[in-house]
N, C-alpha and C positions, 0 to 999 in steps of 0.2 A: 878573778875567781873562776870557778868551774861549777856549773849547775850539773848535779849528778842525778837528781830526781825532781819531778814536779807532780804535786797532788792538786787536783781541782775538786773543791767541795761545793756541791750544789745543794742549797738548803730547801730542796723540794723533791718529791718523788711523784713525777707525772707519769701517766699511762705510756706515753712515747718518750723514752729516754733521749736526752740530748746527744748530739754528735758535735763536738767542739773542735775548734782550732785555737790555740793560744799563740800569740806572737809577742815576744818580749824585745824591748829596745833598751839601749844604754843611754839614750837621751829622749826627751819627749817627742813623739811623733805628732803629725797633724791631728787635729780633733775632728771626729765625725759624730754626727747625730745618730741616735739609736734608730735602727731600721733603715738607715740610708745606705747606699751602695758604697762599699769601700773602694777607694782609688788611691792607694799609697803612692807617693812620689818616689823617684829614685833616691832623693836625699833621705826620705824616711827609711827606705830599705837598706841603706848603708849603715844606719843605726841598729839594725836588726841583730839581736843576739841569738834568738831561738825561734823556731817555728815548729810547733808540736801539735799533733792530732790526738784527740781523746775520743774513742768510740766505744770502749767497753766499760760499763759502770758496775760498781758494787753497791747494792742497796744497803745502806747502813742504818736506815730506819724505815720500816715498811709502811709507815703511816701514809695516808694519801695526801697529795698536794703539799701544802706548807707544813703539814704534820710530819712529813718524812724527809729524808735526805739521801743523796747518793754521793759516791766518791769515784773519781777517776784517777788513775795513777800511770805515770810513765817513769820507769826507773832505768838505770843503766845509761843515762845520758852522759854526754861529755861536751857541754856547750861552754866554751871558753869565752869570757868577756872581760872588757876593761871599762870601768865607768868613765865616760868621756867628760863628765862635768865635776870630777873630783868629789863625788858624794858616794853614798852607798845605795842610791836609788836605781831601780829598774822600772820600766814603764811597760804597759801592755794592753792588748785587746783580747777579749774572749769573743770568738765569732762562733755563731750557731750555724751549722751546715745542713740542718734537716728541718723538718716541719715541727720542731719542738715548740710548744706553747708555754712560755714562763708564767708563773703566777705574778701578781702585781708586786713590785718592789722585791723581787726574788734575790736574796743575797748569794753571792759567790765568794769563795776564798781561794787564793792560790797559795800553796805552801811550797817553797823552793828549798831543796837541800843543796847547799853551796859549800864547796871547799874554798877557803880563803887563800889568797896567794900572798 
């Protein structure tokens, strides 16, 4: 398949917007604990399909904190991938790159636009 666009939906509207990186893999990468340092192995990075930065948000609900939400979009992508495990699964990490403070149990959604091969 080919990923042509990625939307990141953040179910909160915090005073300091998040700056994120999303890394997608075609097989499960190693597991990391929340707030621990990432240290991907070479075998993890071979599974990498996409590495995308999100810094510009659109406030889609101006409510404060959990009452609001924001959306990030990257379009015009051309990330080609093959699922190595013969499934339709992709795996990923959302990494916060700034001093963003999430609310407790803050939900995120990734929406991928994919052209099937």
